[in-house]
SESEPA-458104 format. One line per field, with one value per atom (N, C-alpha, C): x negated, y, z negated; residue in three letters; residue number from 1. Coordinates in pm, whole numbers, padded with zeros to 5 digits, always signed. Layout:
// SESEPA-458104
x: c(X | ...)
y: c(Y | ...)
z: c(Z | ...)
residu: c(ALA | ...)
num: c(NUM | ...)
***
This chain:
// SESEPA-458104
x: c(-04397 | -04301 | -04245 | -04116 | -04047 | -04068 | -04101 | -04122 | -03992 | -03910 | -03781 | -03793 | -03899 | -03921 | -03954 | -04029 | -04060 | -03933 | -03846 | -03719 | -03633 | -03625 | -03544 | -03596 | -03727 | -03787 | -03776 | -03796 | -03785 | -03645 | -03545 | -03406 | -03374 | -03414 | -03387 | -03451 | -03575 | -03648 | -03578 | -03552 | -03492 | -03349 | -03277 | -03141 | -03149 | -03244 | -03262 | -03293 | -03382 | -03417 | -03292 | -03212 | -03088 | -02992 | -02983 | -02893 | -02928 | -03057 | -03098 | -03116 | -03104 | -03124 | -02994 | -03002 | -02886 | -02888 | -02771 | -02770 | -02835 | -02880 | -02930 | -02809 | -02829 | -02717 | -02614 | -02662 | -02576 | -02536 | -02408 | -02363 | -02392 | -02430 | -02460 | -02608 | -02689 | -02834 | -02899 | -02979 | -03050 | -03198 | -03283 | -03428 | -03477 | -03573 | -03625 | -03777 | -03836 | -03978 | -03985 | -04098 | -04123 | -04011 | -03964 | -03846 | -03870 | -03977 | -04004 | -04085 | -04056 | -04130 | -04278 | -04371 | -04511 | -04572 | -04553 | -04610 | -04550 | -04422 | -04359 | -04420 | -04432 | -04492 | -04634 | -04714 | -04854 | -04862 | -04778 | -04777 | -04734 | -04634 | -04585 | -04691 | -04755 | -04858 | -04975 | -05015 | -05124 | -05085 | -04962 | -04914 | -04909 | -04854 | -04841 | -04974 | -05076 | -05209 | -05288 | -05236 | -05306 | -05310 | -05428 | -05444 | -05365 | -05347 | -05280 | -05127 | -05073 | -04929 | -04876 | -04769 | -04712 | -04602 | -04624 | -04529 | -04453 | -04323 | -04241 | -04188 | -04147 | -04091 | -03957 | -03932 | -03805 | -03703 | -03586 | -03485 | -03450 | -03433 | -03403 | -03519 | -03635 | -03754 | -03874 | -03846 | -03948 | -04066 | -04043 | -04150 | -04220 | -04173 | -04231 | -04347 | -04430 | -04539 | -04489 | -04389 | -04330 | -04310 | -04349 | -04325 | -04265 | -04211 | -04147 | -04172 | -04156 | -04142 | -04007 | -03914 | -03779 | -03749 | -03807 | -03778 | -03891 | -03939 | -04034 | -03994 | -03940 | -03896 | -04014 | -03982 | -04083 | -04202 | -04175 | -04282 | -04234 | -04321 | -04285 | -04177 | -04169 | -04064 | -03928 | -03915 | -03789 | -03762 | -03866 | -03847 | -03798 | -03858 | -03817 | -03675 | -03645 | -03509 | -03408 | -03438 | -03347 | -03329 | -03438 | -03428 | -03335 | -03355 | -03274 | -03129 | -03109 | -02972 | -02903 | -02977 | -02922 | -02875 | -02916 | -02878 | -02747 | -02688 | -02570 | -02456 | -02423 | -02313 | -02346 | -02469 | -02511 | -02497 | -02539 | -02529 | -02382 | -02302 | -02159 | -02094 | -02127 | -02071 | -02118 | -02246 | -02303 | -02239 | -02216 | -02162 | -02010 | -01950 | -01805 | -01755 | -01820 | -01788 | -01789 | -01755 | -01761 | -01829 | -01956 | -02033 | -02106 | -02151 | -02230 | -02372 | -02463 | -02606 | -02638 | -02712 | -02758 | -02893 | -02985 | -03120 | -03223 | -03348 | -03460 | -03549 | -03625 | -03736 | -03852 | -03970 | -04090 | -04139 | -04147 | -04189 | -04336 | -04400 | -04539 | -04540 | -04573 | -04576 | -04720 | -04763 | -04901 | -04909 | -05036 | -05061 | -04992 | -04916 | -04846 | -04697 | -04661 | -04519 | -04457 | -04338 | -04263 | -04115 | -04037 | -03893 | -03829 | -03760 | -03693 | -03566 | -03510 | -03389 | -03271 | -03203 | -03093 | -03005 | -02890 | -02806 | -02810 | -02794 | -02798 | -02676 | -02691 | -02582 | -02462 | -02344 | -02220 | -02228 | -02296 | -02306 | -02372 | -02467 | -02537 | -02452 | -02401 | -02320 | -02403 | -02503 | -02595 | -02735 | -02834 | -02973 | -03059 | -03168 | -03265 | -03402 | -03490 | -03628 | -03721 | -03822 | -03924 | -04059 | -04138 | -04271 | -04367 | -04440 | -04527 | -04671 | -04703 | -04834 | -04817 | -04924 | -04911 | -05045 | -05038 | -05154 | -05126 | -05225 | -05204 | -05101 | -05079 | -04976 | -04839 | -04739 | -04603 | -04537 | -04531 | -04470 | -04333 | -04275 | -04143 | -04036 | -03924 | -03807 | -03750 | -03718 | -03655 | -03507 | -03427 | -03282 | -03233 | -03132 | -03071 | -02931 | -02908 | -02776 | -02743 | -02629 | -02585 | -02693 | -02760 | -02861 | -02994 | -03008 | -03135 | -03204 | -03337 | -03418 | -03465 | -03434 | -03475 | -03541 | -03634 | -03697 | -03752 | -03761 | -03820 | -03971 | -04032 | -04178 | -04237 | -04345 | -04413 | -04530 | -04496 | -04594 | -04554 | -04650 | -04623 | -04511 | -04415 | -04304 | -04194 | -04193 | -04085 | -04001 | -03885 | -03802 | -03663 | -03566 | -03429 | -03327 | -03207 | -03086 | -02988 | -02931 | -02840 | -02713 | -02600 | -02471 | -02451 | -02421 | -02416 | -02280 | -02188 | -02053 | -02052 | -02142 | -02144 | -02244 | -02304 | -02392 | -02502 | -02569 | -02676 | -02787 | -02824 | -02934 | -03066 | -03155 | -03284 | -03391 | -03518 | -03630 | -03761 | -03870 | -04003 | -04054 | -04114 | -04165 | -04289 | -04371 | -04494 | -04522 | -04607 | -04643 | -04738 | -04744 | -04840 | -04981 | -05069 | -05207 | -05278 | -05372 | -05441 | -05498 | -05561 | -05629 | -05553 | -05420 | -05338 | -05223 | -05185 | -05068 | -04972 | -04849 | -04747 | -04666 | -04655 | -04573 | -04455 | -04337 | -04221 | -04124 | -04045 | -03937 | -03810 | -03732 | -03607 | -03498 | -03389 | -03278 | -03149 | -03052 | -02923 | -02807 | -02691 | -02565 | -02459 | -02357 | -02246 | -02115 | -02005 | -01874 | -01854 | -01783 | -01755 | -01658)
y: c(+01579 | +01639 | +01531 | +01531 | +01431 | +01460 | +01356 | +01367 | +01325 | +01423 | +01394 | +01333 | +01367 | +01305 | +01157 | +01122 | +00981 | +00904 | +00965 | +00902 | +00881 | +00982 | +00972 | +00862 | +00861 | +00759 | +00620 | +00614 | +00487 | +00429 | +00515 | +00471 | +00420 | +00494 | +00454 | +00319 | +00302 | +00177 | +00058 | +00068 | -00044 | -00073 | +00032 | +00013 | -00069 | -00037 | -00112 | -00260 | -00285 | -00423 | -00498 | -00433 | -00497 | -00523 | -00428 | -00442 | -00562 | -00592 | -00701 | -00834 | -00834 | -00955 | -01035 | -01162 | -01251 | -01339 | -01387 | -01474 | -01608 | -01674 | -01810 | -01903 | -02031 | -02125 | -02083 | -02023 | -01971 | -01829 | -01803 | -01670 | -01559 | -01595 | -01497 | -01466 | -01517 | -01506 | -01464 | -01358 | -01305 | -01296 | -01344 | -01331 | -01230 | -01148 | -01046 | -01033 | -00966 | -00928 | -00781 | -00719 | -00579 | -00488 | -00510 | -00440 | -00292 | -00261 | -00121 | -00054 | +00071 | +00154 | +00152 | +00115 | +00097 | +00213 | +00340 | +00446 | +00449 | +00415 | +00407 | +00291 | +00175 | +00058 | +00088 | +00147 | +00178 | +00274 | +00376 | +00472 | +00405 | +00317 | +00246 | +00152 | +00074 | -00020 | +00054 | +00164 | +00244 | +00296 | +00341 | +00397 | +00292 | +00174 | +00072 | +00006 | +00032 | -00023 | +00063 | +00180 | +00269 | +00207 | +00207 | +00146 | +00219 | +00349 | +00427 | +00419 | +00348 | +00334 | +00256 | +00303 | +00241 | +00141 | +00015 | -00093 | -00126 | -00152 | -00183 | -00326 | -00376 | -00510 | -00514 | -00622 | -00641 | -00695 | -00629 | -00680 | -00827 | -00904 | -01046 | -01132 | -01071 | -01146 | -01107 | -01077 | -01026 | -01121 | -01252 | -01349 | -01389 | -01337 | -01371 | -01278 | -01322 | -01239 | -01159 | -01076 | -00987 | -00850 | -00746 | -00609 | -00534 | -00415 | -00339 | -00189 | -00123 | +00022 | +00043 | +00105 | +00118 | +00259 | +00358 | +00494 | +00588 | +00663 | +00771 | +00884 | +00993 | +01103 | +01168 | +01228 | +01300 | +01213 | +01089 | +00995 | +00905 | +00819 | +00721 | +00626 | +00610 | +00526 | +00590 | +00721 | +00789 | +00786 | +00805 | +00800 | +00662 | +00557 | +00421 | +00394 | +00438 | +00426 | +00490 | +00608 | +00681 | +00608 | +00555 | +00478 | +00358 | +00283 | +00163 | +00202 | +00307 | +00354 | +00394 | +00455 | +00497 | +00380 | +00258 | +00139 | +00077 | +00133 | +00073 | +00052 | +00152 | +00136 | +00028 | +00023 | -00079 | -00219 | -00233 | -00363 | -00398 | -00300 | -00325 | -00372 | -00307 | -00347 | -00486 | -00513 | -00642 | -00756 | -00735 | -00840 | -00833 | -00733 | -00713 | -00702 | -00613 | -00590 | -00441 | -00404 | -00264 | -00265 | -00224 | -00224 | -00093 | -00069 | +00051 | +00009 | +00095 | +00072 | +00088 | -00008 | +00001 | +00069 | +00033 | +00087 | -00016 | +00024 | -00064 | -00083 | -00188 | -00211 | -00259 | -00217 | -00275 | -00375 | -00501 | -00606 | -00639 | -00665 | -00709 | -00842 | -00951 | -01085 | -01136 | -01200 | -01248 | -01372 | -01418 | -01532 | -01655 | -01716 | -01838 | -01812 | -01687 | -01655 | -01745 | -01795 | -01877 | -01862 | -01824 | -01810 | -01947 | -01990 | -02119 | -02115 | -02231 | -02244 | -02177 | -02088 | -02013 | -01949 | -01902 | -01812 | -01678 | -01571 | -01438 | -01416 | -01322 | -01285 | -01236 | -01248 | -01201 | -01053 | -00974 | -00831 | -00800 | -00883 | -00863 | -00925 | -00839 | -00888 | -00908 | -00824 | -00836 | -00800 | -00871 | -00840 | -00843 | -00771 | -00762 | -00769 | -00851 | -00856 | -00847 | -00759 | -00741 | -00765 | -00856 | -00884 | -00775 | -00718 | -00604 | -00645 | -00771 | -00826 | -00976 | -01045 | -01189 | -01258 | -01388 | -01474 | -01601 | -01689 | -01809 | -01905 | -01898 | -01982 | -01924 | -02010 | -01964 | -01928 | -01799 | -01751 | -01690 | -01722 | -01670 | -01740 | -01672 | -01731 | -01837 | -01951 | -02059 | -02064 | -02107 | -02114 | -02254 | -02301 | -02429 | -02403 | -02454 | -02438 | -02565 | -02624 | -02749 | -02858 | -02866 | -02970 | -02943 | -02831 | -02796 | -02684 | -02685 | -02580 | -02488 | -02359 | -02261 | -02144 | -02077 | -01961 | -01866 | -01737 | -01641 | -01666 | -01609 | -01615 | -01536 | -01588 | -01513 | -01437 | -01325 | -01233 | -01093 | -01004 | -00866 | -00808 | -00744 | -00672 | -00765 | -00890 | -00984 | -01004 | -01066 | -01092 | -01137 | -01104 | -01151 | -01051 | -01066 | -00998 | -01110 | -01108 | -01215 | -01159 | -01202 | -01176 | -01286 | -01248 | -01343 | -01413 | -01395 | -01451 | -01603 | -01671 | -01816 | -01870 | -01780 | -01819 | -01915 | -01882 | -01965 | -01981 | -02105 | -02133 | -02096 | -02034 | -01996 | -01999 | -02009 | -02024 | -02010 | -02012 | -02016 | -02159 | -02206 | -02342 | -02359 | -02256 | -02266 | -02138 | -02150 | -02036 | -01942 | -01819 | -01723 | -01775 | -01776 | -01821 | -01734 | -01791 | -01726 | -01589 | -01574 | -01448 | -01368 | -01373 | -01301 | -01233 | -01116 | -01046 | -01027 | -01074 | -01058 | -00932 | -00846 | -00725 | -00739 | -00699 | -00700 | -00590 | -00551 | -00456 | -00537 | -00506 | -00576 | -00470 | -00487 | -00391 | -00468 | -00403 | -00468 | -00374 | -00436 | -00366 | -00436 | -00362 | -00420 | -00372 | -00426 | -00384 | -00234 | -00175 | -00030 | +00002)
z: c(-03339 | -03247 | -03155 | -03138 | -03057 | -02908 | -02833 | -02689 | -02619 | -02584 | -02523 | -02383 | -02312 | -02180 | -02193 | -02298 | -02323 | -02359 | -02439 | -02476 | -02351 | -02267 | -02146 | -02053 | -02030 | -01942 | -02006 | -02137 | -02208 | -02203 | -02218 | -02211 | -02071 | -01970 | -01831 | -01800 | -01843 | -01817 | -01884 | -02014 | -02088 | -02043 | -02005 | -01952 | -01822 | -01737 | -01613 | -01642 | -01738 | -01773 | -01822 | -01906 | -01952 | -01835 | -01744 | -01629 | -01542 | -01527 | -01438 | -01512 | -01644 | -01723 | -01728 | -01692 | -01692 | -01816 | -01859 | -01977 | -01947 | -02052 | -02042 | -02029 | -02049 | -02050 | -02155 | -02261 | -02368 | -02330 | -02315 | -02271 | -02372 | -02494 | -02599 | -02610 | -02519 | -02534 | -02402 | -02410 | -02294 | -02327 | -02238 | -02253 | -02151 | -02191 | -02100 | -02114 | -02017 | -02016 | -01982 | -02015 | -01978 | -02028 | -02151 | -02201 | -02230 | -02298 | -02333 | -02222 | -02198 | -02103 | -02145 | -02056 | -02097 | -02176 | -02139 | -02223 | -02365 | -02378 | -02510 | -02589 | -02525 | -02590 | -02637 | -02550 | -02585 | -02703 | -02704 | -02814 | -02944 | -02936 | -03053 | -03110 | -03024 | -03069 | -03132 | -03072 | -03129 | -03268 | -03282 | -03408 | -03518 | -03488 | -03592 | -03627 | -03548 | -03576 | -03673 | -03707 | -03800 | -03940 | -04000 | -04132 | -04240 | -04225 | -04330 | -04324 | -04226 | -04215 | -04335 | -04395 | -04513 | -04473 | -04503 | -04473 | -04601 | -04588 | -04706 | -04698 | -04814 | -04824 | -04751 | -04678 | -04607 | -04707 | -04720 | -04812 | -04783 | -04888 | -04886 | -04837 | -04815 | -04773 | -04859 | -04984 | -05076 | -05094 | -05085 | -05107 | -04977 | -04865 | -04734 | -04700 | -04608 | -04559 | -04438 | -04467 | -04367 | -04432 | -04361 | -04404 | -04287 | -04315 | -04209 | -04223 | -04111 | -04106 | -04038 | -04113 | -04059 | -04008 | -04067 | -04023 | -04061 | -03964 | -03987 | -03893 | -03948 | -03861 | -03789 | -03675 | -03595 | -03559 | -03523 | -03488 | -03374 | -03328 | -03226 | -03280 | -03410 | -03468 | -03439 | -03459 | -03427 | -03277 | -03196 | -03051 | -03006 | -03060 | -03025 | -03074 | -03195 | -03250 | -03154 | -03107 | -03018 | -02885 | -02830 | -02705 | -02724 | -02830 | -02854 | -02882 | -02959 | -02985 | -02855 | -02764 | -02635 | -02550 | -02584 | -02508 | -02556 | -02661 | -02723 | -02623 | -02544 | -02447 | -02343 | -02299 | -02202 | -02263 | -02388 | -02457 | -02479 | -02522 | -02541 | -02411 | -02300 | -02171 | -02131 | -02150 | -02111 | -02188 | -02318 | -02404 | -02416 | -02352 | -02357 | -02502 | -02576 | -02717 | -02745 | -02866 | -02910 | -03046 | -03048 | -03172 | -03188 | -03311 | -03338 | -03376 | -03347 | -03371 | -03518 | -03573 | -03713 | -03725 | -03637 | -03646 | -03605 | -03617 | -03583 | -03704 | -03697 | -03789 | -03704 | -03741 | -03683 | -03786 | -03746 | -03838 | -03820 | -03932 | -03937 | -04012 | -03940 | -03998 | -03995 | -04102 | -04108 | -04196 | -04214 | -04302 | -04251 | -04335 | -04295 | -04275 | -04242 | -04224 | -04118 | -04149 | -04055 | -04089 | -03991 | -04010 | -03996 | -04099 | -04095 | -04012 | -03989 | -03907 | -03978 | -03906 | -03967 | -03860 | -03902 | -03822 | -03892 | -03816 | -03877 | -03966 | -04059 | -04149 | -04069 | -04128 | -04065 | -04028 | -04110 | -04087 | -03952 | -03912 | -03785 | -03674 | -03586 | -03474 | -03348 | -03331 | -03217 | -03265 | -03215 | -03249 | -03124 | -03134 | -03024 | -03088 | -03033 | -03080 | -02961 | -02974 | -02871 | -02935 | -02879 | -02931 | -02884 | -02978 | -02947 | -02924 | -02951 | -02921 | -02900 | -02866 | -02842 | -02868 | -02871 | -02886 | -02806 | -02796 | -02715 | -02776 | -02907 | -02970 | -02945 | -02931 | -02908 | -03041 | -03071 | -03195 | -03170 | -03055 | -03021 | -03104 | -03119 | -03182 | -03089 | -03144 | -03068 | -03103 | -03007 | -03024 | -02989 | -03060 | -03027 | -02973 | -02853 | -02792 | -02715 | -02744 | -02680 | -02687 | -02801 | -02821 | -02755 | -02687 | -02621 | -02697 | -02694 | -02754 | -02641 | -02654 | -02554 | -02627 | -02560 | -02623 | -02517 | -02554 | -02461 | -02451 | -02351 | -02342 | -02458 | -02514 | -02619 | -02556 | -02497 | -02440 | -02484 | -02482 | -02521 | -02436 | -02503 | -02441 | -02388 | -02434 | -02402 | -02527 | -02511 | -02627 | -02588 | -02676 | -02654 | -02705 | -02652 | -02699 | -02732 | -02854 | -02895 | -02955 | -02900 | -02959 | -03064 | -03187 | -03298 | -03313 | -03218 | -03237 | -03243 | -03173 | -03177 | -03280 | -03357 | -03468 | -03422 | -03314 | -03260 | -03364 | -03393 | -03486 | -03418 | -03496 | -03442 | -03551 | -03508 | -03601 | -03526 | -03600 | -03540 | -03546 | -03438 | -03432 | -03519 | -03525 | -03603 | -03680 | -03780 | -03864 | -03788 | -03839 | -03785 | -03813 | -03713 | -03738 | -03843 | -03911 | -04022 | -03988 | -03875 | -03842 | -03736 | -03743 | -03646 | -03720 | -03672 | -03723 | -03608 | -03626 | -03522 | -03552 | -03452 | -03462 | -03368 | -03415 | -03327 | -03366 | -03268 | -03287 | -03305 | -03409 | -03434 | -03449 | -03376 | -03382 | -03401 | -03467 | -03491 | -03465 | -03436 | -03417 | -03502 | -03547 | -03623 | -03562 | -03616 | -03569 | -03587 | -03491 | -03498 | -03608)
residu: c(MET | MET | MET | ILE | ILE | ILE | ASP | ASP | ASP | HIS | HIS | HIS | ASN | ASN | ASN | LEU | LEU | LEU | ILE | ILE | ILE | LYS | LYS | LYS | ALA | ALA | ALA | GLY | GLY | GLY | THR | THR | THR | LYS | LYS | LYS | HIS | HIS | HIS | SER | SER | SER | LYS | LYS | LYS | TYR | TYR | TYR | ILE | ILE | ILE | LEU | LEU | LEU | ASP | ASP | ASP | ILE | ILE | ILE | THR | THR | THR | LEU | LEU | LEU | PRO | PRO | PRO | ARG | ARG | ARG | ASP | ASP | ASP | CYS | CYS | CYS | GLU | GLU | GLU | ASP | ASP | ASP | LEU | LEU | LEU | TYR | TYR | TYR | PHE | PHE | PHE | PHE | PHE | PHE | ARG | ARG | ARG | ASN | ASN | ASN | PHE | PHE | PHE | LEU | LEU | LEU | TYR | TYR | TYR | PRO | PRO | PRO | PRO | PRO | PRO | LEU | LEU | LEU | LEU | LEU | LEU | ASN | ASN | ASN | LYS | LYS | LYS | LEU | LEU | LEU | VAL | VAL | VAL | LYS | LYS | LYS | PHE | PHE | PHE | ILE | ILE | ILE | SER | SER | SER | MET | MET | MET | GLU | GLU | GLU | GLU | GLU | GLU | LEU | LEU | LEU | GLU | GLU | GLU | TRP | TRP | TRP | THR | THR | THR | VAL | VAL | VAL | VAL | VAL | VAL | PRO | PRO | PRO | LEU | LEU | LEU | GLN | GLN | GLN | GLU | GLU | GLU | THR | THR | THR | GLN | GLN | GLN | GLN | GLN | GLN | ARG | ARG | ARG | ARG | ARG | ARG | GLU | GLU | GLU | VAL | VAL | VAL | ALA | ALA | ALA | TRP | TRP | TRP | LEU | LEU | LEU | PRO | PRO | PRO | ASP | ASP | ASP | SER | SER | SER | ILE | ILE | ILE | ILE | ILE | ILE | GLU | GLU | GLU | GLU | GLU | GLU | THR | THR | THR | HIS | HIS | HIS | THR | THR | THR | VAL | VAL | VAL | ILE | ILE | ILE | GLU | GLU | GLU | ASN | ASN | ASN | LEU | LEU | LEU | THR | THR | THR | ASN | ASN | ASN | THR | THR | THR | ILE | ILE | ILE | ASN | ASN | ASN | ASP | ASP | ASP | LYS | LYS | LYS | LEU | LEU | LEU | ASN | ASN | ASN | ILE | ILE | ILE | LYS | LYS | LYS | GLN | GLN | GLN | LYS | LYS | LYS | PHE | PHE | PHE | ASN | ASN | ASN | GLY | GLY | GLY | ILE | ILE | ILE | SER | SER | SER | ILE | ILE | ILE | TRP | TRP | TRP | LYS | LYS | LYS | ASP | ASP | ASP | TRP | TRP | TRP | GLY | GLY | GLY | SER | SER | SER | TYR | TYR | TYR | LYS | LYS | LYS | SER | SER | SER | GLY | GLY | GLY | ARG | ARG | ARG | HIS | HIS | HIS | SER | SER | SER | ASP | ASP | ASP | GLN | GLN | GLN | GLU | GLU | GLU | LEU | LEU | LEU | ILE | ILE | ILE | LYS | LYS | LYS | THR | THR | THR | SER | SER | SER | LEU | LEU | LEU | GLN | GLN | GLN | VAL | VAL | VAL | TYR | TYR | TYR | LEU | LEU | LEU | ASN | ASN | ASN | SER | SER | SER | THR | THR | THR | GLU | GLU | GLU | LYS | LYS | LYS | ASN | ASN | ASN | LEU | LEU | LEU | ALA | ALA | ALA | THR | THR | THR | GLN | GLN | GLN | PHE | PHE | PHE | GLU | GLU | GLU | TYR | TYR | TYR | ASN | ASN | ASN | GLY | GLY | GLY | GLU | GLU | GLU | ILE | ILE | ILE | ILE | ILE | ILE | CYS | CYS | CYS | PRO | PRO | PRO | ASP | ASP | ASP | TYR | TYR | TYR | VAL | VAL | VAL | THR | THR | THR | ASN | ASN | ASN | ALA | ALA | ALA | GLY | GLY | GLY | TYR | TYR | TYR | LEU | LEU | LEU | MET | MET | MET | ASN | ASN | ASN | ASN | ASN | ASN | LYS | LYS | LYS | SER | SER | SER | LYS | LYS | LYS | VAL | VAL | VAL | LYS | LYS | LYS | HIS | HIS | HIS | TRP | TRP | TRP | MET | MET | MET | LYS | LYS | LYS | GLN | GLN | GLN | SER | SER | SER | ILE | ILE | ILE | PRO | PRO | PRO | THR | THR | THR | HIS | HIS | HIS | PHE | PHE | PHE | THR | THR | THR | ARG | ARG | ARG | TYR | TYR | TYR | SER | SER | SER | LEU | LEU | LEU | PHE | PHE | PHE | ALA | ALA | ALA | THR | THR | THR | TRP | TRP | TRP | THR | THR | THR | ASP | ASP | ASP | SER | SER | SER)
num: c(1 | 1 | 1 | 2 | 2 | 2 | 3 | 3 | 3 | 4 | 4 | 4 | 5 | 5 | 5 | 6 | 6 | 6 | 7 | 7 | 7 | 8 | 8 | 8 | 9 | 9 | 9 | 10 | 10 | 10 | 11 | 11 | 11 | 12 | 12 | 12 | 13 | 13 | 13 | 14 | 14 | 14 | 15 | 15 | 15 | 16 | 16 | 16 | 17 | 17 | 17 | 18 | 18 | 18 | 19 | 19 | 19 | 20 | 20 | 20 | 21 | 21 | 21 | 22 | 22 | 22 | 23 | 23 | 23 | 24 | 24 | 24 | 25 | 25 | 25 | 26 | 26 | 26 | 27 | 27 | 27 | 28 | 28 | 28 | 29 | 29 | 29 | 30 | 30 | 30 | 31 | 31 | 31 | 32 | 32 | 32 | 33 | 33 | 33 | 34 | 34 | 34 | 35 | 35 | 35 | 36 | 36 | 36 | 37 | 37 | 37 | 38 | 38 | 38 | 39 | 39 | 39 | 40 | 40 | 40 | 41 | 41 | 41 | 42 | 42 | 42 | 43 | 43 | 43 | 44 | 44 | 44 | 45 | 45 | 45 | 46 | 46 | 46 | 47 | 47 | 47 | 48 | 48 | 48 | 49 | 49 | 49 | 50 | 50 | 50 | 51 | 51 | 51 | 52 | 52 | 52 | 53 | 53 | 53 | 54 | 54 | 54 | 55 | 55 | 55 | 56 | 56 | 56 | 57 | 57 | 57 | 58 | 58 | 58 | 59 | 59 | 59 | 60 | 60 | 60 | 61 | 61 | 61 | 62 | 62 | 62 | 63 | 63 | 63 | 64 | 64 | 64 | 65 | 65 | 65 | 66 | 66 | 66 | 67 | 67 | 67 | 68 | 68 | 68 | 69 | 69 | 69 | 70 | 70 | 70 | 71 | 71 | 71 | 72 | 72 | 72 | 73 | 73 | 73 | 74 | 74 | 74 | 75 | 75 | 75 | 76 | 76 | 76 | 77 | 77 | 77 | 78 | 78 | 78 | 79 | 79 | 79 | 80 | 80 | 80 | 81 | 81 | 81 | 82 | 82 | 82 | 83 | 83 | 83 | 84 | 84 | 84 | 85 | 85 | 85 | 86 | 86 | 86 | 87 | 87 | 87 | 88 | 88 | 88 | 89 | 89 | 89 | 90 | 90 | 90 | 91 | 91 | 91 | 92 | 92 | 92 | 93 | 93 | 93 | 94 | 94 | 94 | 95 | 95 | 95 | 96 | 96 | 96 | 97 | 97 | 97 | 98 | 98 | 98 | 99 | 99 | 99 | 100 | 100 | 100 | 101 | 101 | 101 | 102 | 102 | 102 | 103 | 103 | 103 | 104 | 104 | 104 | 105 | 105 | 105 | 106 | 106 | 106 | 107 | 107 | 107 | 108 | 108 | 108 | 109 | 109 | 109 | 110 | 110 | 110 | 111 | 111 | 111 | 112 | 112 | 112 | 113 | 113 | 113 | 114 | 114 | 114 | 115 | 115 | 115 | 116 | 116 | 116 | 117 | 117 | 117 | 118 | 118 | 118 | 119 | 119 | 119 | 120 | 120 | 120 | 121 | 121 | 121 | 122 | 122 | 122 | 123 | 123 | 123 | 124 | 124 | 124 | 125 | 125 | 125 | 126 | 126 | 126 | 127 | 127 | 127 | 128 | 128 | 128 | 129 | 129 | 129 | 130 | 130 | 130 | 131 | 131 | 131 | 132 | 132 | 132 | 133 | 133 | 133 | 134 | 134 | 134 | 135 | 135 | 135 | 136 | 136 | 136 | 137 | 137 | 137 | 138 | 138 | 138 | 139 | 139 | 139 | 140 | 140 | 140 | 141 | 141 | 141 | 142 | 142 | 142 | 143 | 143 | 143 | 144 | 144 | 144 | 145 | 145 | 145 | 146 | 146 | 146 | 147 | 147 | 147 | 148 | 148 | 148 | 149 | 149 | 149 | 150 | 150 | 150 | 151 | 151 | 151 | 152 | 152 | 152 | 153 | 153 | 153 | 154 | 154 | 154 | 155 | 155 | 155 | 156 | 156 | 156 | 157 | 157 | 157 | 158 | 158 | 158 | 159 | 159 | 159 | 160 | 160 | 160 | 161 | 161 | 161 | 162 | 162 | 162 | 163 | 163 | 163 | 164 | 164 | 164 | 165 | 165 | 165 | 166 | 166 | 166 | 167 | 167 | 167 | 168 | 168 | 168 | 169 | 169 | 169 | 170 | 170 | 170 | 171 | 171 | 171 | 172 | 172 | 172 | 173 | 173 | 173 | 174 | 174 | 174 | 175 | 175 | 175 | 176 | 176 | 176 | 177 | 177 | 177 | 178 | 178 | 178 | 179 | 179 | 179 | 180 | 180 | 180 | 181 | 181 | 181 | 182 | 182 | 182 | 183 | 183 | 183 | 184 | 184 | 184 | 185 | 185 | 185 | 186 | 186 | 186 | 187 | 187 | 187 | 188 | 188 | 188 | 189 | 189 | 189 | 190 | 190 | 190 | 191 | 191 | 191 | 192 | 192 | 192)
***
C-alpha cells in the first residue's frame, strides 16, 4: 500500500534540498547531502536489503557487476519514484530547462565494478544519483571540469544533479571493494 504522507513529506524535503543547493564551479553540476527524507531513505534501504528482491541486468551493462530494480508497484520503489518525479518542475526551474521525467533505478554494484570515464548518452539530458550507503573508500562519481577533478561526498544520502548539456566527463576513481556492495538511486530526465 502506498504511503501518500511519506511521498508528500519526501517531496517537500528533497525540494527544499534542491532549493538550497548551489552549483559547483560547473553551472551544470550540483552536489548535495541529506537529499532523501530520512524515513523514506530508511524504508528504501531496508527494502533493497531483502534477499528475495529480484535484481535485473542493466541494459548496455550486461557484462558489468551492476544490477537494478527499476519498478515495483505498491512498494517503496513506487513511492521513491513518485517523490523524484514530483521534483521535475523544481529541477526544470533550477536548470532553466523543460524536461520530462524518465524514471528511477536502484543500482546494486559489487565485486570489482568500476565505471570508466564517459559522458552520458544523448538521450539523458539530466541525471541525479544518490548514494544509499557508504564505506571509508571514496566510491563517488568524479567529474572533470576545466581541468579540475571534483566529486560529491561519498556518504549515505549524498550525491549529485547533473545537466548533461556540456557533456561533463565522469567516472569512478576506484573499484567497489571486494566485500562491499554499493547501492544508489539513479534518476533521469529527457527532452519534453
